[in-house]
C-alpha positions in Angstrom: 12.7 -13.7 5.9 10.1 -16.3 3.8 8.5 -16.7 0.5 4.7 -17.7 0.5 3.6 -18.4 -3.3 0.0 -16.9 -4.5 -2.6 -19.4 -6.0 -3.9 -16.9 -7.6 -1.2 -16.2 -10.5 2.8 -16.0 -10.8 3.5 -13.4 -7.5 4.9 -14.1 -4.0 4.0 -12.3 -1.3 7.1 -11.7 1.3 6.6 -12.5 5.3 8.6 -10.2 7.3 9.0 -9.5 10.7 7.5 -6.4 11.9 10.5 -4.5 12.8 12.0 -5.5 8.8 8.2 -4.7 7.1 8.4 -0.9 8.8 12.0 -0.8 7.2 10.8 -1.6 3.8 7.3 0.6 4.3 10.1 3.3 4.7 12.2 2.8 2.0 9.5 3.1 -0.3 8.0 6.4 0.5 5.1 5.6 2.8 5.8 6.4 6.1 4.0 9.4 8.0 6.8 11.8 7.3 6.6 11.3 3.6 3.0 12.2 3.4 2.9 13.6 -0.2 -1.0 15.3 0.6 -0.9 15.9 3.8 -4.1 17.8 5.4 -4.5 20.8 3.7 -4.6 24.1 6.4 -7.5 25.8 6.9 -6.0 29.0 5.5 -5.3 27.4 2.1 -8.7 26.3 1.5 -10.3 27.2 -1.8 -13.9 27.5 -1.5 -14.9 24.8 -3.4 -13.0 23.3 -0.9 -15.0 24.2 2.1 -17.7 23.2 0.5 -17.1 19.6 -0.4 -15.8 19.8 3.7 -19.2 20.8 4.8 -21.5 18.3 2.2 -19.1 15.4 3.9 -19.5 16.4 7.4 -23.4 16.6 7.2 -23.6 13.3 5.5 -21.0 11.2 7.3 -20.6 13.2 10.5 -17.3 13.7 10.5 -14.3 15.3 9.1 -12.6 13.7 6.2 -9.5 12.3 6.7 -7.2 9.1 5.0 -8.0 9.4 1.4 -10.6 12.1 1.7 -7.8 14.4 2.6 -6.1 13.4 -0.4 -9.3 13.4 -2.6 -9.7 17.1 -1.3 -7.3 18.4 -3.8 -10.2 18.0 -6.3 -13.4 18.6 -4.6 -15.7 17.5 -6.8 -13.8 14.0 -7.1 -14.3 14.0 -3.1 -17.9 15.0 -3.5 -19.0 11.9 -5.9 -16.5 9.6 -4.5 -17.8 10.2 -1.3 -21.2 9.5 -2.8 -20.4 6.1 -4.4 -18.9 5.3 -1.1 -22.1 5.6 0.9 -24.2 3.8 -1.0 -21.2 0.9 -2.0 -20.7 0.7 1.8 -23.5 1.1 3.5 -26.3 0.3 1.7 -25.9 -1.8 -1.2 -27.2 -5.4 -1.4 -24.6 -7.1 0.4 -24.6 -7.4 3.9 -21.6 -6.3 5.8 -19.7 -9.6 6.3 -20.0 -9.5 2.6 -18.9 -6.4 1.3 -15.9 -5.8 3.9 -14.6 -9.6 2.6 -14.6 -7.9 -0.5 -12.9 -4.8 0.6 -10.2 -6.9 2.4 -9.3 -8.6 -1.2 -9.3 -5.6 -3.0 -7.0 -3.6 0.1 -4.4 -7.0 -0.1 -4.3 -6.6 -4.3 -3.4 -3.2 -3.7 -1.0 -3.8 -0.5 -2.7 -1.0 0.8 -2.3 -1.1 4.7 -4.2 1.8 5.5 -7.5 0.3 3.7 -6.7 -2.8 5.3 -6.1 -1.4 8.7 -9.5 0.5 8.6 -11.6 -2.9 7.1 -9.9 -5.6 8.9 -11.5 -4.8 11.8 -15.0 -4.1 10.7 -14.4 -7.5 9.0 -14.0 -9.3 12.0 -16.8 -7.1 13.7 -18.9 -8.3 11.1 -18.3 -11.8 11.0 -15.6 -12.6 8.8 -13.5 -15.4 10.1 -10.2 -14.4 11.7 -8.5 -17.4 9.8 -9.5 -15.9 6.8 -8.7 -12.8 7.2 -5.0 -13.8 8.4 -5.4 -16.0 5.1 -6.1 -12.9 3.1 -3.1 -10.9 4.4 -0.7 -13.9 3.4 -2.2 -13.5 -0.3 -3.2 -16.7 -0.2 -6.8 -18.5 -0.5 -8.5 -19.2 2.8 -9.3 -22.6 3.4 -12.6 -21.9 4.8 -15.2 -19.8 2.9 -18.5 -19.5 3.1 -20.5 -20.7 -0.1 -20.9 -17.0 -0.4 -17.7 -15.9 0.2 -16.2 -18.4 -2.3 -18.3 -17.0 -4.7 -17.1 -13.7 -4.0 -13.4 -14.7 -3.8 -13.5 -16.4 -7.8 -15.8 -13.2 -8.9 -13.6 -10.3 -7.7 -10.1 -11.9 -7.8 -10.7 -13.2 -11.8 -11.5 -9.4 -12.4 -8.5 -8.5 -10.6 -6.4 -11.0 -12.3 -7.5 -11.7 -15.7 -9.6 -8.4 -16.1 -12.6 -10.2 -16.7 -15.3 -12.5 -15.0 -15.7 -16.3 -16.6 -18.9 -17.5 -17.6 -19.3 -20.3 -14.9 -18.3 -17.7 -12.4 -20.4 -14.6 -13.4 -23.5 -17.7 -14.1 -22.8 -18.6 -10.1 -22.4 -14.8 -9.4 -25.9 -14.3 -10.6 -28.2 -17.3 -9.8 -26.6 -16.3 -6.3 -27.0 -12.5 -6.0 -29.1 -11.2 -9.2 -27.7 -8.8 -11.4 -27.8 -6.2 -8.9 -25.7 -8.0 -6.1 -23.2 -8.6 -9.1 -22.9 -5.1 -9.9 -22.8 -4.3 -6.3 -19.8 -6.6 -5.5 -18.0 -5.2 -8.6 -18.9 -1.9 -7.5 -17.5 -2.0 -4.1 -13.9 -3.8 -5.8 -13.6 -1.0 -7.8 -14.3 1.6 -5.7 -12.1 0.5 -3.0 -9.7 0.1 -6.0 -10.0 3.6 -6.4 -9.5 4.6 -2.9 -6.4 2.3 -2.7 -5.0 4.1 -5.9 -5.3 7.4 -4.2 -3.6 6.2 -1.1 -0.9 4.4 -2.4 -0.2 7.6 -5.0 -0.5 10.2 -2.0 1.3 8.2 0.3 -1.2 8.4 3.1 0.1 7.1 6.7 -1.3 5.0 8.8 -3.4 6.4 11.7 -0.4 7.3 14.5 0.1 3.9 16.6 -1.0 1.5 13.6 1.4 -1.0 12.6 1.5 -2.3 9.0 0.2 -5.7 8.5 0.6 -6.3 4.8 3.7 -6.7 3.0 4.0 -6.2 -0.6 3.9 -8.7 -3.6 6.7 -9.4 -5.4 6.2 -9.9 -9.2 
């Protein structure tokens, strides 16, 4: 077991073998056998839940799963979260490469393996460098970031760690992305923080056959 200190604050991430990490994951209750909010049997769905599923399928073209399986417990929250996600993931002013990069930062902050598993591959497909993805997984600032990535990294990690954004970072972000771009970046960070919180609360397991990539932070 090795400890790596994150340059972003007084936190340590523990790098462990896969077998140790799986055992650790089991011990904190996020294994598939301990899913707190598994899929609701069709016979137990309320009319509001059935309608929320229909709206989800009409827009997304598939059944709600993962965080949306948990969010279905409050169908109105699910509807509104899905609508926000429709914009922030697919239509924001940030291109996919940058939006997926921001999502990975958020997943790492919350040690959220389901979110990471879903988006690490998308980030690579969108053009995020593999070394960058690997560095984020270890909880450290990647060595070789593009100018846009570096700016978004500063913006979002300041929000996560300091609960605000410094004047220099804000000024650089507005100059590069405009006010709408800054709000979109903050929106992606906030939305995927919500999703990570839902997944962590529900202890939603990874899809079958997938292995956790993130070790928890120690504080």
